N, C-alpha and C positions, 0 to 999 in steps of 0.2 A: 844137646840134650841127651839125657841117659835113657836107657830102654824103659826103666820104671816110669820116668816122667812121661814118656810117649804113651805108655799103657794107661796110665791114670788120665792124662789129658783126653785120650780118645774115649775112654769110658765116661768121663765127665760130660764131654760133648754129646755123647749118644744118650745119656740117661738122666742128666740133671737139667732142670729148667734154666734157661739163659738169663738169669737175673743179676749176674755179676760179670764185669769184664776182667777176667782173671789175668794175672801176671804170669809170665812164662818161667815159673820156678815152683818146685815141689819141696816144701819144707817137711822135714821128718823129725826134727829135734830142736829144743830150745834150752838155753841155760843163761840165766841172768839177762844181760842185754844182747845176747848172741843168739842167732838162728842158724841152723845147719840144713842144707839141702840133701837130696838123695845121693848126691855125688860126694858128699862130705865137705862141701865148700861152706865157709863161715861168712856170715853176714852180720853187720852191726844194725840193730833195730832202732829206728827213730820213729816208730809208728805204734808200737805196743797193741797190736790188734785193734787199732783206732781207740787208744786210751783204755785198754781193758787189762793188759797185764802190767799194772803200775808197780807191782812188787818185783817184776822180772819173771822170766820164763822158768818154770820148773823149780819153784822155791821149795826147799826141803820141808819147811814147816807145813806148807799146804799139802804137799804130797803125803806126808805122814799122816796128817789129819784125815785126808780122804781115804787112805789105805785102812787106817784103823776103823773108820765107820763103815766103809763099803763091805768089810769082812763080817760085820755084824748085822746090818740092816740097811737096805736101799730104799725101801718105800712101803708104806701102808696106805694111809690116807689122812687127810686133815681132820677126820672125825676122831682121831685118837692123839694122845700126847706122844711126842718122840723127843729124843735127845737133840740138843743144839738149837732147836727152833726158838724156844722161849729165852734161852741164854742170849742168842744173837738179837732177838727183838729188844731185850733189855739193854743190851750193849749199845745198839743203835739209838735207842731212846736217850740213854745217858749222853751219848756223844752229841745228840741233838739239843740237849739242854734239859732233859727230863720232862715229865708230864706229857708224854707222847705214846701212841701206840703204833704198831707196825703191821702191815699186811705184806706177805711175801708172794712173788710171782717168779717169772722166768726171764724177763727182758725189760728193756726201757720202754718199749711201746706198750707192753702189758701194764707197766707201772702207770704210765700216762692214762691209759683207759681206766684203771682203777681210781686214779686221782680225779678224773672227770666225773665218774659215777658218784664218788664220795661228795665232791662239791655240790652236784645237782641234788643228791639226796639231802644233804644238809640245808640247802636252800629250800627245798620243798617243805622242810620242817620249820625253818626260821624266817623265810622271806615270802613263801607262797609260790604257786605254780608258774607264775610269770617269770621268775628268775632262773633262767636256763642258759643264758649266753655266757661264753668264756672268752675273754679278750687276751690275744697273744700278740707277738711282735712279728713285723716283717722280718724276713731273712732267718727266722727261727727254724729249728728242726726238732720235731717231737716223736717221730716214728712213721711207719708205713702202713699200719692198720688203719681203718677208715676214720675213727675219731682222731687218732694221733696225727693222720695225714691232714685232716681238716684243721687241726690246731697249727700245723706247720705253715710258716709264713713264706712259702715259695710256690707260687702258682704253677710253675712248670712241673713240680712233682705231683700236683694234684689233678691237672687238666684231664689227663687220660682216664681218670677213674671216677669222674663225676657221675651221679651226685654223691659227694662224700657226706658225712654226718653234718647236719645243720647245727647252728648255734655257736659259731665261732666268728669273731671279728678280729682284724689285724691292724695294728698301728705301728708307727715308727718307734724304734727303740731309743731310749734316753730322751724322749720328748714327753714331759709330764702333762703338758697342755693337750696333746693329742689324746692322751689317756683320759684326762678329765672330761673331754668332750663326749666320749663314748660310755663311760661307766655310769649307767642310770639304773632304773628299777628293774630292767630286764637282765642285768648282769649279776651272775652268781660268784664269778672268780676271775682273777687276773693271773695268767700263766706265763712265766719268763724263765729263760735260762740266765743265771747270774753271769756266765760267759757263754756266748753262742759259739758252738763248736763246729758243726757242719757248715754253718754260714761263713766260717772263716776266721774264728777267734775274735769275736767283738764283745769285750767285757761291758757290763752295765756300769755306769757311773755310780759310785757309792751314794752320792747326794740324790741321784734318781731313785735308787732303791729305797732310800729313807722316805722320799716323797711318795712313792708308790705304796709303801706300807701305811703311811699316814692317810692317803686317799682311800685305801681299802677300809681301814678302821672307820673313817668318817662316813663312808657310804654302805658300810656293813656288807662287804664282799670279801671272799677269801683271797689270800695270796698264795699261789703255788709256785714253788721253785723246782724246775727240771735240772737236777744235778746228775743226770745219767752220765754225762761225759766230764763235766768239770768237778765232780765230787770225788770223795775218797783220796784226799791229799793231793790231788793233781795241781791245785793252784796254791798249795802251801797248807792252809788249815784243813781239817778233815772234810769240811764242807765249804764250798766257795763263798757262800753268803755270810759266813762268819768273818770274813775280812771287813765287811761293811757293818757288821754288828746288827743285822737285820735278820729277824727270825720269821720265816713264812708260817702260815697255818698248815700247809701241806708241802711235802718234798718227795720227789721221786729219785731213786737210785737204781743202778744196775751196773753194766760194764765191769768196772774195777772191783766191785764189791766181792766177786768170787775169784778174782784174779784169773779169769778165763773160763770158769765154770758158770753155767747159765743160772743167774739168780737176779732178781729185781725186787725192789721194795717200795711200798707207799708208806711214808711216815707222816703222822698227823697229830696235831694237838689233841689231847683227850677230849676237849669240848667239841671238836669236829669229828673225831674218830667214832664217837658214840652214835653218830647218825647211822652207821652201819649195824645191822643185826643179822643174825643167822639166816642164811639164804640170799642176802643181798649181793654177795660177791664170792668168787671162789676161784681156785686154780688147782687142778689135779696134782701137778708137780710142785707147786709153789710151796716153799718152806720145807722141802725134803731134807732128811737128816744128813745126806752126803754133802750137798752144796752148802747147807748151813754150817757144817763143820769146816768146809773150805773157807767160808767167809769169816768165821770166827778167827781162824788162823791167820788169814789175810790181815784183818784189822789189827791183831796183836802184833804181827811181824812189822807192819808199816809203822806202828807206834814205837816199838822197841828199836827199830833201826833209824828212827828219827827221819823218815824219808820225806815228810812234809817240809822239814827245814832244807833238805837237799833240793826239793822242788823249787823252793823260794830262791835259794842261793844260785843254783845253776840255771834257773829260768832267767834270772837277771843277767848272768853271764852270756847266755845265748841271745838275749835281747840286745845286749851291748855289741856282741860280735856281728850280729846281722846289721845293726845300725852303722857299724864301721864299714862293712862291705857296701852298704848303701852309699856312704859318703865317698868311699874310694872309687867305686865303679859306676854309680848311677843305675845299676841294673835292678836294684831293689827300690821301690818307691815309697814303701810303708811297712812298718813293723808293729805288730800288736802282741801283747804278752800278758799272761796272768800265771805266775808259776811256771811249770813246765808244760804249758799250753800256749804255743807260740805260732804266729803266722807271719809270712813275708809276702807282700804283694810285689810282683815282678813288673818291670817296665814293658816286657814283651810277653805275649801269651805262649810261653814255653814251659809252663810248670809241669805238664805231662811228659814232655821230653826230658826235662831234668830228672824226674822220678824214674823214667825208664832207664836212662843212662846210669843213675845212681845204683839201680838194682843190678845192672850188669857189672858194676864195679864193686858189688858187695855191701851196699848201703841201702837200707829200706827207708824210703821217704814216702810222702803222701801229699797229694794236692787236692784241694776242695774246689777249684775252678781252674780255667785255663791260665790265670795269672797268680794264683795263690797256692804257696807251699805251706803245709801245716806240719809242725814238729810236735810229736807226742812221745818222747822217749820214755822207757821205764824210768821210774823215779829213782832207781838204784844206779843210774848211769853216772859216770865220773867226768871230771874236768878234761881228761885226755881225749875222751870220746866226743865231747862238745867241741873241743878245739879241732880234732880231726875232721869232724863234719863241716865246720865253718871253712877250714882250709880247702876241703874238697869242693864245697859249694862255690866258693869264690873262683876257683880255677875253671869250673864248668860254666859259670855265668859269663866269664870273660873269654870263653872259647877254648880253654884248655881241657885237659883230661887228666884224672889221677893215674 
């Protein structure tokens, strides 16, 4: 390790709360699919900041948009009109299919908090005070604030922080009968990830999503899709739910929306969004001109470079390659994929060891459990990089080394 790494690591240990198990590398620069550490060593990124830099690191269009705006104005308050916020809201509404309004915040957890508040405010107007419960799925992940943590379907993440916010019920994913049993007069919304990300890349069946929307319509409850990780072209279309041609009443976004800059959004049908009035919700930094400029540039570049198509094409290649490794070696037992959101379950609980070895060899991977590897490369990755990663992974799994 270099002297600068040692200095930063010591400072971090002394002054930063220990909420992340950091890896032994200091990244100082990124370009496209590549990262560079303080010693100038190059790494191939198959993590994208956990699905955040979909456009690739340091994209020139985003850099230019941020530079232009930050030289003019960084912040006033949401009490005034500023450049980019209205344009971005309209752009997202149109991508959603029109007839929607947007609230901007800073992260996925904040977006979930906003969606929960909006659903309960809507229910208080249209269903009455008894409708407060939100149904979510086991294995889901919606954030680490108290309401988003309560929504998260992983008890081990909640147990140390009880009591979390009340009013959440969890059911098995892709089981419409389990959902039917709990959606009663006390329920105001159903909250799902079209593709569970932190849970290990588990897509919702399209038929299930169709049945969920029909159930919500029948029982007059809202359908909320958490697209914080699976949205913004990660699975192919701009929003993952569009593959199933099912539109929710509310959608949350963050991560890749700003290609690394902190921005989140709550998107809602006009008929639902009108439940909010002045003072019902807010965010000091939400919708600031700099991050909105970055998000506009990000969405434009993703569309212009047709990276949704690349996600679909190379995601299928990655799925096929992992499946072939599974057939040849038996070291992989299951592969799941939606676009360039891919997971491989290993036969042995060595995922963390594989990730550590890969990092030492210049490849940035990620695991979501002791047996699950997750692959979230920038959407600008190419076939050669996919092939390289597959070759490397097979060598490591069978006991070799690159």
